[in-house]
mmCIF file of the N, C-alpha and C atoms, coordinates in Angstrom:
data_MODEL
# 
_entry.id   MODEL 
# 
loop_
_atom_site.group_PDB 
_atom_site.id 
_atom_site.type_symbol 
_atom_site.label_atom_id 
_atom_site.label_alt_id 
_atom_site.label_comp_id 
_atom_site.label_asym_id 
_atom_site.label_entity_id 
_atom_site.label_seq_id 
_atom_site.pdbx_PDB_ins_code 
_atom_site.Cartn_x 
_atom_site.Cartn_y 
_atom_site.Cartn_z 
_atom_site.occupancy 
_atom_site.B_iso_or_equiv 
_atom_site.pdbx_formal_charge 
_atom_site.auth_seq_id 
_atom_site.auth_comp_id 
_atom_site.auth_asym_id 
_atom_site.auth_atom_id 
_atom_site.pdbx_PDB_model_num 
ATOM 1   N N  . MET A 1 1  ? 0.816   -1.194 0.000   1.00 0.00 ? 1  MET A N  1 
ATOM 2   C CA . MET A 1 1  ? 0.000   0.000  0.000   1.00 0.00 ? 1  MET A CA 1 
ATOM 3   C C  . MET A 1 1  ? 0.859   1.257  0.000   1.00 0.00 ? 1  MET A C  1 
ATOM 4   N N  . GLY A 1 2  ? 1.992   1.193  0.683   1.00 0.00 ? 2  GLY A N  1 
ATOM 5   C CA . GLY A 1 2  ? 2.872   2.354  0.733   1.00 0.00 ? 2  GLY A CA 1 
ATOM 6   C C  . GLY A 1 2  ? 3.458   2.685  -0.630  1.00 0.00 ? 2  GLY A C  1 
ATOM 7   N N  . ARG A 1 3  ? 3.785   1.629  -1.387  1.00 0.00 ? 3  ARG A N  1 
ATOM 8   C CA . ARG A 1 3  ? 4.347   1.850  -2.730  1.00 0.00 ? 3  ARG A CA 1 
ATOM 9   C C  . ARG A 1 3  ? 3.297   2.444  -3.673  1.00 0.00 ? 3  ARG A C  1 
ATOM 10  N N  . ILE A 1 4  ? 2.069   2.009  -3.529  1.00 0.00 ? 4  ILE A N  1 
ATOM 11  C CA . ILE A 1 4  ? 0.991   2.574  -4.345  1.00 0.00 ? 4  ILE A CA 1 
ATOM 12  C C  . ILE A 1 4  ? 0.807   4.046  -3.996  1.00 0.00 ? 4  ILE A C  1 
ATOM 13  N N  . GLY A 1 5  ? 0.838   4.364  -2.713  1.00 0.00 ? 5  GLY A N  1 
ATOM 14  C CA . GLY A 1 5  ? 0.732   5.757  -2.284  1.00 0.00 ? 5  GLY A CA 1 
ATOM 15  C C  . GLY A 1 5  ? 1.879   6.596  -2.794  1.00 0.00 ? 5  GLY A C  1 
ATOM 16  N N  . CYS A 1 6  ? 3.080   6.007  -2.808  1.00 0.00 ? 6  CYS A N  1 
ATOM 17  C CA . CYS A 1 6  ? 4.236   6.733  -3.330  1.00 0.00 ? 6  CYS A CA 1 
ATOM 18  C C  . CYS A 1 6  ? 4.078   6.990  -4.832  1.00 0.00 ? 6  CYS A C  1 
ATOM 19  N N  . GLY A 1 7  ? 3.527   6.021  -5.543  1.00 0.00 ? 7  GLY A N  1 
ATOM 20  C CA . GLY A 1 7  ? 3.260   6.215  -6.970  1.00 0.00 ? 7  GLY A CA 1 
ATOM 21  C C  . GLY A 1 7  ? 2.245   7.318  -7.219  1.00 0.00 ? 7  GLY A C  1 
ATOM 22  N N  . PHE A 1 8  ? 1.212   7.351  -6.382  1.00 0.00 ? 8  PHE A N  1 
ATOM 23  C CA . PHE A 1 8  ? 0.224   8.418  -6.508  1.00 0.00 ? 8  PHE A CA 1 
ATOM 24  C C  . PHE A 1 8  ? 0.838   9.780  -6.203  1.00 0.00 ? 8  PHE A C  1 
ATOM 25  N N  . SER A 1 9  ? 1.749   9.840  -5.243  1.00 0.00 ? 9  SER A N  1 
ATOM 26  C CA . SER A 1 9  ? 2.363   11.130 -4.924  1.00 0.00 ? 9  SER A CA 1 
ATOM 27  C C  . SER A 1 9  ? 3.296   11.580 -6.046  1.00 0.00 ? 9  SER A C  1 
ATOM 28  N N  . ILE A 1 10 ? 3.966   10.654 -6.716  1.00 0.00 ? 10 ILE A N  1 
ATOM 29  C CA . ILE A 1 10 ? 4.798   11.017 -7.865  1.00 0.00 ? 10 ILE A CA 1 
ATOM 30  C C  . ILE A 1 10 ? 3.932   11.547 -8.998  1.00 0.00 ? 10 ILE A C  1 
ATOM 31  N N  . ALA A 1 11 ? 2.801   10.882 -9.245  1.00 0.00 ? 11 ALA A N  1 
ATOM 32  C CA . ALA A 1 11 ? 1.881   11.359 -10.289 1.00 0.00 ? 11 ALA A CA 1 
ATOM 33  C C  . ALA A 1 11 ? 1.315   12.727 -9.928  1.00 0.00 ? 11 ALA A C  1 
ATOM 34  N N  . ALA A 1 12 ? 0.972   12.927 -8.664  1.00 0.00 ? 12 ALA A N  1 
ATOM 35  C CA . ALA A 1 12 ? 0.451   14.223 -8.225  1.00 0.00 ? 12 ALA A CA 1 
ATOM 36  C C  . ALA A 1 12 ? 1.497   15.308 -8.408  1.00 0.00 ? 12 ALA A C  1 
ATOM 37  N N  . GLY A 1 13 ? 2.752   14.994 -8.114  1.00 0.00 ? 13 GLY A N  1 
ATOM 38  C CA . GLY A 1 13 ? 3.826   15.969 -8.299  1.00 0.00 ? 13 GLY A CA 1 
ATOM 39  C C  . GLY A 1 13 ? 4.043   16.325 -9.757  1.00 0.00 ? 13 GLY A C  1 
ATOM 40  N N  . ALA A 1 14 ? 3.959   15.329 -10.624 1.00 0.00 ? 14 ALA A N  1 
ATOM 41  C CA . ALA A 1 14 ? 4.127   15.593 -12.051 1.00 0.00 ? 14 ALA A CA 1 
ATOM 42  C C  . ALA A 1 14 ? 3.011   16.501 -12.571 1.00 0.00 ? 14 ALA A C  1 
ATOM 43  N N  . PHE A 1 15 ? 1.787   16.204 -12.174 1.00 0.00 ? 15 PHE A N  1 
ATOM 44  C CA . PHE A 1 15 ? 0.671   17.043 -12.614 1.00 0.00 ? 15 PHE A CA 1 
ATOM 45  C C  . PHE A 1 15 ? 0.691   18.418 -11.949 1.00 0.00 ? 15 PHE A C  1 
ATOM 46  N N  . ALA A 1 16 ? 1.208   18.506 -10.729 1.00 0.00 ? 16 ALA A N  1 
ATOM 47  C CA . ALA A 1 16 ? 1.309   19.810 -10.060 1.00 0.00 ? 16 ALA A CA 1 
ATOM 48  C C  . ALA A 1 16 ? 2.304   20.703 -10.786 1.00 0.00 ? 16 ALA A C  1 
ATOM 49  N N  . MET A 1 17 ? 3.394   20.121 -11.244 1.00 0.00 ? 17 MET A N  1 
ATOM 50  C CA . MET A 1 17 ? 4.379   20.914 -11.991 1.00 0.00 ? 17 MET A CA 1 
ATOM 51  C C  . MET A 1 17 ? 3.816   21.340 -13.350 1.00 0.00 ? 17 MET A C  1 
ATOM 52  N N  . LEU A 1 18 ? 3.012   20.495 -13.953 1.00 0.00 ? 18 LEU A N  1 
ATOM 53  C CA . LEU A 1 18 ? 2.383   20.844 -15.226 1.00 0.00 ? 18 LEU A CA 1 
ATOM 54  C C  . LEU A 1 18 ? 1.317   21.916 -15.035 1.00 0.00 ? 18 LEU A C  1 
ATOM 55  N N  . ALA A 1 19 ? 0.635   21.886 -13.898 1.00 0.00 ? 19 ALA A N  1 
ATOM 56  C CA . ALA A 1 19 ? -0.446  22.848 -13.640 1.00 0.00 ? 19 ALA A CA 1 
ATOM 57  C C  . ALA A 1 19 ? 0.069   24.229 -13.273 1.00 0.00 ? 19 ALA A C  1 
ATOM 58  N N  . VAL A 1 20 ? 1.378   24.394 -13.148 1.00 0.00 ? 20 VAL A N  1 
ATOM 59  C CA . VAL A 1 20 ? 1.947   25.712 -12.859 1.00 0.00 ? 20 VAL A CA 1 
ATOM 60  C C  . VAL A 1 20 ? 1.865   26.611 -14.095 1.00 0.00 ? 20 VAL A C  1 
ATOM 61  N N  . ILE A 1 21 ? 1.817   25.996 -15.272 1.00 0.00 ? 21 ILE A N  1 
ATOM 62  C CA . ILE A 1 21 ? 1.719   26.764 -16.521 1.00 0.00 ? 21 ILE A CA 1 
ATOM 63  C C  . ILE A 1 21 ? 0.412   27.554 -16.502 1.00 0.00 ? 21 ILE A C  1 
ATOM 64  N N  . PRO A 1 22 ? 0.464   28.836 -16.854 1.00 0.00 ? 22 PRO A N  1 
ATOM 65  C CA . PRO A 1 22 ? -0.759  29.643 -16.852 1.00 0.00 ? 22 PRO A CA 1 
ATOM 66  C C  . PRO A 1 22 ? -1.861  29.016 -17.715 1.00 0.00 ? 22 PRO A C  1 
ATOM 67  N N  . LEU A 1 23 ? -3.070  29.133 -17.261 1.00 0.00 ? 23 LEU A N  1 
ATOM 68  C CA . LEU A 1 23 ? -4.297  28.623 -17.873 1.00 0.00 ? 23 LEU A CA 1 
ATOM 69  C C  . LEU A 1 23 ? -4.421  27.104 -17.809 1.00 0.00 ? 23 LEU A C  1 
ATOM 70  N N  . LEU A 1 24 ? -3.547  26.429 -17.056 1.00 0.00 ? 24 LEU A N  1 
ATOM 71  C CA . LEU A 1 24 ? -3.693  24.999 -16.843 1.00 0.00 ? 24 LEU A CA 1 
ATOM 72  C C  . LEU A 1 24 ? -3.975  24.686 -15.376 1.00 0.00 ? 24 LEU A C  1 
ATOM 73  N N  . GLY A 1 25 ? -4.436  25.664 -14.627 1.00 0.00 ? 25 GLY A N  1 
ATOM 74  C CA . GLY A 1 25 ? -4.741  25.467 -13.223 1.00 0.00 ? 25 GLY A CA 1 
ATOM 75  C C  . GLY A 1 25 ? -5.883  24.502 -12.977 1.00 0.00 ? 25 GLY A C  1 
ATOM 76  N N  . TRP A 1 26 ? -6.730  24.308 -13.965 1.00 0.00 ? 26 TRP A N  1 
ATOM 77  C CA . TRP A 1 26 ? -7.830  23.368 -13.832 1.00 0.00 ? 26 TRP A CA 1 
ATOM 78  C C  . TRP A 1 26 ? -7.326  21.942 -13.653 1.00 0.00 ? 26 TRP A C  1 
ATOM 79  N N  . LEU A 1 27 ? -6.083  21.678 -14.037 1.00 0.00 ? 27 LEU A N  1 
ATOM 80  C CA . LEU A 1 27 ? -5.507  20.347 -13.821 1.00 0.00 ? 27 LEU A CA 1 
ATOM 81  C C  . LEU A 1 27 ? -5.404  20.012 -12.340 1.00 0.00 ? 27 LEU A C  1 
ATOM 82  N N  . ASN A 1 28 ? -5.308  21.038 -11.500 1.00 0.00 ? 28 ASN A N  1 
ATOM 83  C CA . ASN A 1 28 ? -5.259  20.779 -10.064 1.00 0.00 ? 28 ASN A CA 1 
ATOM 84  C C  . ASN A 1 28 ? -6.535  20.105 -9.585  1.00 0.00 ? 28 ASN A C  1 
ATOM 85  N N  . TRP A 1 29 ? -7.677  20.536 -10.094 1.00 0.00 ? 29 TRP A N  1 
ATOM 86  C CA . TRP A 1 29 ? -8.951  19.937 -9.687  1.00 0.00 ? 29 TRP A CA 1 
ATOM 87  C C  . TRP A 1 29 ? -9.052  18.490 -10.150 1.00 0.00 ? 29 TRP A C  1 
ATOM 88  N N  . ILE A 1 30 ? -8.624  18.230 -11.376 1.00 0.00 ? 30 ILE A N  1 
ATOM 89  C CA . ILE A 1 30 ? -8.848  16.924 -11.995 1.00 0.00 ? 30 ILE A CA 1 
ATOM 90  C C  . ILE A 1 30 ? -7.786  15.903 -11.625 1.00 0.00 ? 30 ILE A C  1 
ATOM 91  N N  . THR A 1 31 ? -6.523  16.327 -11.482 1.00 0.00 ? 31 THR A N  1 
ATOM 92  C CA . THR A 1 31 ? -5.454  15.355 -11.287 1.00 0.00 ? 31 THR A CA 1 
ATOM 93  C C  . THR A 1 31 ? -4.686  15.530 -9.982  1.00 0.00 ? 31 THR A C  1 
ATOM 94  N N  . THR A 1 32 ? -4.191  16.716 -9.706  1.00 0.00 ? 32 THR A N  1 
ATOM 95  C CA . THR A 1 32 ? -3.281  16.893 -8.573  1.00 0.00 ? 32 THR A CA 1 
ATOM 96  C C  . THR A 1 32 ? -3.961  16.601 -7.243  1.00 0.00 ? 32 THR A C  1 
ATOM 97  N N  . LEU A 1 33 ? -5.092  17.225 -6.979  1.00 0.00 ? 33 LEU A N  1 
ATOM 98  C CA . LEU A 1 33 ? -5.751  17.042 -5.687  1.00 0.00 ? 33 LEU A CA 1 
ATOM 99  C C  . LEU A 1 33 ? -6.241  15.609 -5.460  1.00 0.00 ? 33 LEU A C  1 
ATOM 100 N N  . PRO A 1 34 ? -6.891  14.962 -6.447  1.00 0.00 ? 34 PRO A N  1 
ATOM 101 C CA . PRO A 1 34 ? -7.296  13.564 -6.202  1.00 0.00 ? 34 PRO A CA 1 
ATOM 102 C C  . PRO A 1 34 ? -6.114  12.615 -6.011  1.00 0.00 ? 34 PRO A C  1 
ATOM 103 N N  . PHE A 1 35 ? -5.061  12.762 -6.832  1.00 0.00 ? 35 PHE A N  1 
ATOM 104 C CA . PHE A 1 35 ? -3.902  11.883 -6.682  1.00 0.00 ? 35 PHE A CA 1 
ATOM 105 C C  . PHE A 1 35 ? -3.195  12.112 -5.358  1.00 0.00 ? 35 PHE A C  1 
ATOM 106 N N  . ALA A 1 36 ? -3.100  13.357 -4.931  1.00 0.00 ? 36 ALA A N  1 
ATOM 107 C CA . ALA A 1 36 ? -2.453  13.646 -3.647  1.00 0.00 ? 36 ALA A CA 1 
ATOM 108 C C  . ALA A 1 36 ? -3.285  13.096 -2.489  1.00 0.00 ? 36 ALA A C  1 
ATOM 109 N N  . ALA A 1 37 ? -4.594  13.211 -2.579  1.00 0.00 ? 37 ALA A N  1 
ATOM 110 C CA . ALA A 1 37 ? -5.453  12.663 -1.531  1.00 0.00 ? 37 ALA A CA 1 
ATOM 111 C C  . ALA A 1 37 ? -5.348  11.138 -1.480  1.00 0.00 ? 37 ALA A C  1 
ATOM 112 N N  . LEU A 1 38 ? -5.305  10.505 -2.640  1.00 0.00 ? 38 LEU A N  1 
ATOM 113 C CA . LEU A 1 38 ? -5.127  9.050  -2.668  1.00 0.00 ? 38 LEU A CA 1 
ATOM 114 C C  . LEU A 1 38 ? -3.769  8.650  -2.121  1.00 0.00 ? 38 LEU A C  1 
ATOM 115 N N  . ALA A 1 39 ? -2.747  9.448  -2.386  1.00 0.00 ? 39 ALA A N  1 
ATOM 116 C CA . ALA A 1 39 ? -1.417  9.162  -1.849  1.00 0.00 ? 39 ALA A CA 1 
ATOM 117 C C  . ALA A 1 39 ? -1.437  9.195  -0.327  1.00 0.00 ? 39 ALA A C  1 
ATOM 118 N N  . VAL A 1 40 ? -2.121  10.166 0.233   1.00 0.00 ? 40 VAL A N  1 
ATOM 119 C CA . VAL A 1 40 ? -2.210  10.254 1.693   1.00 0.00 ? 40 VAL A CA 1 
ATOM 120 C C  . VAL A 1 40 ? -2.970  9.058  2.260   1.00 0.00 ? 40 VAL A C  1 
ATOM 121 N N  . VAL A 1 41 ? -4.072  8.693  1.650   1.00 0.00 ? 41 VAL A N  1 
ATOM 122 C CA . VAL A 1 41 ? -4.884  7.581  2.149   1.00 0.00 ? 41 VAL A CA 1 
ATOM 123 C C  . VAL A 1 41 ? -4.112  6.265  2.064   1.00 0.00 ? 41 VAL A C  1 
ATOM 124 N N  . PHE A 1 42 ? -3.520  5.983  0.900   1.00 0.00 ? 42 PHE A N  1 
ATOM 125 C CA . PHE A 1 42 ? -2.757  4.747  0.757   1.00 0.00 ? 42 PHE A CA 1 
ATOM 126 C C  . PHE A 1 42 ? -1.515  4.755  1.643   1.00 0.00 ? 42 PHE A C  1 
ATOM 127 N N  . GLY A 1 43 ? -0.919  5.917  1.840   1.00 0.00 ? 43 GLY A N  1 
ATOM 128 C CA . GLY A 1 43 ? 0.232   6.014  2.728   1.00 0.00 ? 43 GLY A CA 1 
ATOM 129 C C  . GLY A 1 43 ? -0.125  5.721  4.166   1.00 0.00 ? 43 GLY A C  1 
ATOM 130 N N  . ILE A 1 44 ? -1.276  6.203  4.600   1.00 0.00 ? 44 ILE A N  1 
ATOM 131 C CA . ILE A 1 44 ? -1.716  5.932  5.976   1.00 0.00 ? 44 ILE A CA 1 
ATOM 132 C C  . ILE A 1 44 ? -1.994  4.444  6.161   1.00 0.00 ? 44 ILE A C  1 
ATOM 133 N N  . PHE A 1 45 ? -2.652  3.828  5.182   1.00 0.00 ? 45 PHE A N  1 
ATOM 134 C CA . PHE A 1 45 ? -2.892  2.388  5.280   1.00 0.00 ? 45 PHE A CA 1 
ATOM 135 C C  . PHE A 1 45 ? -1.591  1.600  5.176   1.00 0.00 ? 45 PHE A C  1 
ATOM 136 N N  . GLY A 1 46 ? -0.633  2.115  4.403   1.00 0.00 ? 46 GLY A N  1 
ATOM 137 C CA . GLY A 1 46 ? 0.646   1.436  4.254   1.00 0.00 ? 46 GLY A CA 1 
ATOM 138 C C  . GLY A 1 46 ? 1.518   1.500  5.496   1.00 0.00 ? 46 GLY A C  1 
ATOM 139 N N  . MET A 1 47 ? 1.248   2.423  6.395   1.00 0.00 ? 47 MET A N  1 
ATOM 140 C CA . MET A 1 47 ? 2.048   2.528  7.616   1.00 0.00 ? 47 MET A CA 1 
ATOM 141 C C  . MET A 1 47 ? 1.795   1.380  8.585   1.00 0.00 ? 47 MET A C  1 
ATOM 142 N N  . ARG A 1 48 ? 0.782   0.579  8.336   1.00 0.00 ? 48 ARG A N  1 
ATOM 143 C CA . ARG A 1 48 ? 0.517   -0.577 9.189   1.00 0.00 ? 48 ARG A CA 1 
ATOM 144 C C  . ARG A 1 48 ? 1.591   -1.655 9.016   1.00 0.00 ? 48 ARG A C  1 
ATOM 145 N N  . SER A 1 49 ? 2.215   -1.692 7.850   1.00 0.00 ? 49 SER A N  1 
ATOM 146 C CA . SER A 1 49 ? 3.238   -2.690 7.570   1.00 0.00 ? 49 SER A CA 1 
ATOM 147 C C  . SER A 1 49 ? 4.612   -2.175 7.999   1.00 0.00 ? 49 SER A C  1 
ATOM 148 N N  . GLU A 1 50 ? 5.360   -3.003 8.694   1.00 0.00 ? 50 GLU A N  1 
ATOM 149 C CA . GLU A 1 50 ? 6.700   -2.609 9.138   1.00 0.00 ? 50 GLU A CA 1 
ATOM 150 C C  . GLU A 1 50 ? 7.654   -2.447 7.956   1.00 0.00 ? 50 GLU A C  1 
ATOM 151 N N  . GLN A 1 51 ? 7.489   -3.256 6.923   1.00 0.00 ? 51 GLN A N  1 
ATOM 152 C CA . GLN A 1 51 ? 8.412   -3.252 5.795   1.00 0.00 ? 51 GLN A CA 1 
ATOM 153 C C  . GLN A 1 51 ? 8.300   -1.986 4.957   1.00 0.00 ? 51 GLN A C  1 
ATOM 154 N N  . GLU A 1 52 ? 7.114   -1.448 4.829   1.00 0.00 ? 52 GLU A N  1 
ATOM 155 C CA . GLU A 1 52 ? 6.896   -0.296 3.946   1.00 0.00 ? 52 GLU A CA 1 
ATOM 156 C C  . GLU A 1 52 ? 6.643   0.997  4.718   1.00 0.00 ? 52 GLU A C  1 
ATOM 157 N N  . ARG A 1 53 ? 7.021   1.047  5.952   1.00 0.00 ? 53 ARG A N  1 
ATOM 158 C CA . ARG A 1 53 ? 6.710   2.219  6.774   1.00 0.00 ? 53 ARG A CA 1 
ATOM 159 C C  . ARG A 1 53 ? 7.386   3.478  6.231   1.00 0.00 ? 53 ARG A C  1 
ATOM 160 N N  . THR A 1 54 ? 8.634   3.389  5.792   1.00 0.00 ? 54 THR A N  1 
ATOM 161 C CA . THR A 1 54 ? 9.356   4.565  5.288   1.00 0.00 ? 54 THR A CA 1 
ATOM 162 C C  . THR A 1 54 ? 8.743   5.068  3.986   1.00 0.00 ? 54 THR A C  1 
ATOM 163 N N  . VAL A 1 55 ? 8.448   4.147  3.089   1.00 0.00 ? 55 VAL A N  1 
ATOM 164 C CA . VAL A 1 55 ? 7.839   4.527  1.806   1.00 0.00 ? 55 VAL A CA 1 
ATOM 165 C C  . VAL A 1 55 ? 6.456   5.118  2.045   1.00 0.00 ? 55 VAL A C  1 
ATOM 166 N N  . ALA A 1 56 ? 5.708   4.535  2.953   1.00 0.00 ? 56 ALA A N  1 
ATOM 167 C CA . ALA A 1 56 ? 4.372   5.050  3.266   1.00 0.00 ? 56 ALA A CA 1 
ATOM 168 C C  . ALA A 1 56 ? 4.453   6.434  3.899   1.00 0.00 ? 56 ALA A C  1 
ATOM 169 N N  . ALA A 1 57 ? 5.453   6.649  4.758   1.00 0.00 ? 57 ALA A N  1 
ATOM 170 C CA . ALA A 1 57 ? 5.617   7.970  5.363   1.00 0.00 ? 57 ALA A CA 1 
ATOM 171 C C  . ALA A 1 57 ? 5.949   9.010  4.300   1.00 0.00 ? 57 ALA A C  1 
ATOM 172 N N  . LEU A 1 58 ? 6.799   8.646  3.337   1.00 0.00 ? 58 LEU A N  1 
ATOM 173 C CA . LEU A 1 58 ? 7.104   9.574  2.239   1.00 0.00 ? 58 LEU A CA 1 
ATOM 174 C C  . LEU A 1 58 ? 5.860   9.881  1.414   1.00 0.00 ? 58 LEU A C  1 
ATOM 175 N N  . ALA A 1 59 ? 5.027   8.875  1.199   1.00 0.00 ? 59 ALA A N  1 
ATOM 176 C CA . ALA A 1 59 ? 3.788   9.093  0.448   1.00 0.00 ? 59 ALA A CA 1 
ATOM 177 C C  . ALA A 1 59 ? 2.873   10.066 1.186   1.00 0.00 ? 59 ALA A C  1 
ATOM 178 N N  . VAL A 1 60 ? 2.771   9.928  2.494   1.00 0.00 ? 60 VAL A N  1 
ATOM 179 C CA . VAL A 1 60 ? 1.922   10.832 3.280   1.00 0.00 ? 60 VAL A CA 1 
ATOM 180 C C  . VAL A 1 60 ? 2.496   12.244 3.260   1.00 0.00 ? 60 VAL A C  1 
ATOM 181 N N  . ILE A 1 61 ? 3.796   12.368 3.454   1.00 0.00 ? 61 ILE A N  1 
ATOM 182 C CA . ILE A 1 61 ? 4.418   13.698 3.494   1.00 0.00 ? 61 ILE A CA 1 
ATOM 183 C C  . ILE A 1 61 ? 4.270   14.407 2.161   1.00 0.00 ? 61 ILE A C  1 
ATOM 184 N N  . PHE A 1 62 ? 4.662   13.731 1.082   1.00 0.00 ? 62 PHE A N  1 
ATOM 185 C CA . PHE A 1 62 ? 4.579   14.384 -0.220  1.00 0.00 ? 62 PHE A CA 1 
ATOM 186 C C  . PHE A 1 62 ? 3.134   14.564 -0.679  1.00 0.00 ? 62 PHE A C  1 
ATOM 187 N N  . GLY A 1 63 ? 2.243   13.669 -0.280  1.00 0.00 ? 63 GLY A N  1 
ATOM 188 C CA . GLY A 1 63 ? 0.830   13.859 -0.586  1.00 0.00 ? 63 GLY A CA 1 
ATOM 189 C C  . GLY A 1 63 ? 0.285   15.119 0.067   1.00 0.00 ? 63 GLY A C  1 
ATOM 190 N N  . CYS A 1 64 ? 0.671   15.355 1.314   1.00 0.00 ? 64 CYS A N  1 
ATOM 191 C CA . CYS A 1 64 ? 0.233   16.578 2.008   1.00 0.00 ? 64 CYS A CA 1 
ATOM 192 C C  . CYS A 1 64 ? 0.854   17.819 1.381   1.00 0.00 ? 64 CYS A C  1 
ATOM 193 N N  . VAL A 1 65 ? 2.108   17.716 0.975   1.00 0.00 ? 65 VAL A N  1 
ATOM 194 C CA . VAL A 1 65 ? 2.775   18.857 0.325   1.00 0.00 ? 65 VAL A CA 1 
ATOM 195 C C  . VAL A 1 65 ? 2.065   19.204 -0.980  1.00 0.00 ? 65 VAL A C  1 
ATOM 196 N N  . PHE A 1 66 ? 1.752   18.198 -1.783  1.00 0.00 ? 66 PHE A N  1 
ATOM 197 C CA . PHE A 1 66 ? 1.101   18.474 -3.064  1.00 0.00 ? 66 PHE A CA 1 
ATOM 198 C C  . PHE A 1 66 ? -0.360  18.887 -2.893  1.00 0.00 ? 66 PHE A C  1 
ATOM 199 N N  . LEU A 1 67 ? -1.017  18.406 -1.844  1.00 0.00 ? 67 LEU A N  1 
ATOM 200 C CA . LEU A 1 67 ? -2.356  18.919 -1.536  1.00 0.00 ? 67 LEU A CA 1 
ATOM 201 C C  . LEU A 1 67 ? -2.293  20.407 -1.203  1.00 0.00 ? 67 LEU A C  1 
ATOM 202 N N  . GLY A 1 68 ? -1.339  20.770 -0.353  1.00 0.00 ? 68 GLY A N  1 
ATOM 203 C CA . GLY A 1 68 ? -1.169  22.181 0.003   1.00 0.00 ? 68 GLY A CA 1 
ATOM 204 C C  . GLY A 1 68 ? -0.806  23.034 -1.195  1.00 0.00 ? 68 GLY A C  1 
ATOM 205 N N  . TRP A 1 69 ? 0.092   22.519 -2.033  1.00 0.00 ? 69 TRP A N  1 
ATOM 206 C CA . TRP A 1 69 ? 0.506   23.267 -3.224  1.00 0.00 ? 69 TRP A CA 1 
ATOM 207 C C  . TRP A 1 69 ? -0.679  23.452 -4.187  1.00 0.00 ? 69 TRP A C  1 
ATOM 208 N N  . GLY A 1 70 ? -1.465  22.400 -4.384  1.00 0.00 ? 70 GLY A N  1 
ATOM 209 C CA . GLY A 1 70 ? -2.607  22.502 -5.289  1.00 0.00 ? 70 GLY A CA 1 
ATOM 210 C C  . GLY A 1 70 ? -3.646  23.488 -4.783  1.00 0.00 ? 70 GLY A C  1 
ATOM 211 N N  . VAL A 1 71 ? -3.926  23.451 -3.500  1.00 0.00 ? 71 VAL A N  1 
ATOM 212 C CA . VAL A 1 71 ? -4.894  24.386 -2.923  1.00 0.00 ? 71 VAL A CA 1 
ATOM 213 C C  . VAL A 1 71 ? -4.356  25.813 -2.997  1.00 0.00 ? 71 VAL A C  1 
ATOM 214 N N  . PHE A 1 72 ? -3.075  25.989 -2.686  1.00 0.00 ? 72 PHE A N  1 
ATOM 215 C CA . PHE A 1 72 ? -2.471  27.323 -2.773  1.00 0.00 ? 72 PHE A CA 1 
ATOM 216 C C  . PHE A 1 72 ? -2.535  27.856 -4.197  1.00 0.00 ? 72 PHE A C  1 
ATOM 217 N N  . ARG A 1 73 ? -2.245  27.005 -5.157  1.00 0.00 ? 73 ARG A N  1 
ATOM 218 C CA . ARG A 1 73 ? -2.278  27.426 -6.569  1.00 0.00 ? 73 ARG A CA 1 
ATOM 219 C C  . ARG A 1 73 ? -3.699  27.772 -6.996  1.00 0.00 ? 73 ARG A C  1 
ATOM 220 N N  . LEU A 1 74 ? -4.672  27.023 -6.506  1.00 0.00 ? 74 LEU A N  1 
ATOM 221 C CA . LEU A 1 74 ? -6.062  27.326 -6.846  1.00 0.00 ? 74 LEU A CA 1 
ATOM 222 C C  . LEU A 1 74 ? -6.523  28.624 -6.198  1.00 0.00 ? 74 LEU A C  1 
ATOM 223 N N  . ILE A 1 75 ? -6.062  28.896 -4.988  1.00 0.00 ? 75 ILE A N  1 
ATOM 224 C CA . ILE A 1 75 ? -6.406  30.163 -4.334  1.00 0.00 ? 75 ILE A CA 1 
ATOM 225 C C  . ILE A 1 75 ? -5.840  31.338 -5.116  1.00 0.00 ? 75 ILE A C  1 
ATOM 226 N N  . LEU A 1 76 ? -4.590  31.195 -5.573  1.00 0.00 ? 76 LEU A N  1 
ATOM 227 C CA . LEU A 1 76 ? -3.985  32.274 -6.361  1.00 0.00 ? 76 LEU A CA 1 
ATOM 228 C C  . LEU A 1 76 ? -4.732  32.539 -7.659  1.00 0.00 ? 76 LEU A C  1 
ATOM 229 N N  . GLY A 1 77 ? -5.226  31.489 -8.274  1.00 0.00 ? 77 GLY A N  1 
ATOM 230 C CA . GLY A 1 77 ? -5.923  31.629 -9.561  1.00 0.00 ? 77 GLY A CA 1 
ATOM 231 C C  . GLY A 1 77 ? -7.423  31.790 -9.446  1.00 0.00 ? 77 GLY A C  1 
ATOM 232 N N  . GLY A 1 78 ? -7.929  31.938 -8.243  1.00 0.00 ? 78 GLY A N  1 
ATOM 233 C CA . GLY A 1 78 ? -9.376  32.108 -8.085  1.00 0.00 ? 78 GLY A CA 1 
ATOM 234 C C  . GLY A 1 78 ? -10.142 30.818 -8.294  1.00 0.00 ? 78 GLY A C  1 
ATOM 235 N N  . GLY A 1 79 ? -9.485  29.683 -8.206  1.00 0.00 ? 79 GLY A N  1 
ATOM 236 C CA . GLY A 1 79 ? -10.142 28.397 -8.361  1.00 0.00 ? 79 GLY A CA 1 
ATOM 237 C C  . GLY A 1 79 ? -10.231 27.884 -9.782  1.00 0.00 ? 79 GLY A C  1 
ATOM 238 N N  . LEU A 1 80 ? -9.805  28.676 -10.746 1.00 0.00 ? 80 LEU A N  1 
ATOM 239 C CA . LEU A 1 80 ? -9.910  28.257 -12.132 1.00 0.00 ? 80 LEU A CA 1 
ATOM 240 C C  . LEU A 1 80 ? -8.587  28.276 -12.874 1.00 0.00 ? 80 LEU A C  1 
ATOM 241 N N  . VAL A 1 81 ? -7.860  29.361 -12.765 1.00 0.00 ? 81 VAL A N  1 
ATOM 242 C CA . VAL A 1 81 ? -6.680  29.559 -13.607 1.00 0.00 ? 81 VAL A CA 1 
ATOM 243 C C  . VAL A 1 81 ? -5.483  28.872 -13.016 1.00 0.00 ? 81 VAL A C  1 
# 
């Protein structure tokens, strides 16, 4: 579960960097925020396993960072841009 969460956080980061381009802020609604939220959820479930605890913790941390970044970017653009 931790590895899946880490994959979701990598995808969220890729889409967050793409959504920085002007007029592509709508990507935050469709890709960045859902992938980051899934990364956090899978990371939390992945922390139950001793073997994947570090990977799951990274998924939770980066998922929260990309959630914050996506929300901040949406606030700057008025929720659309």
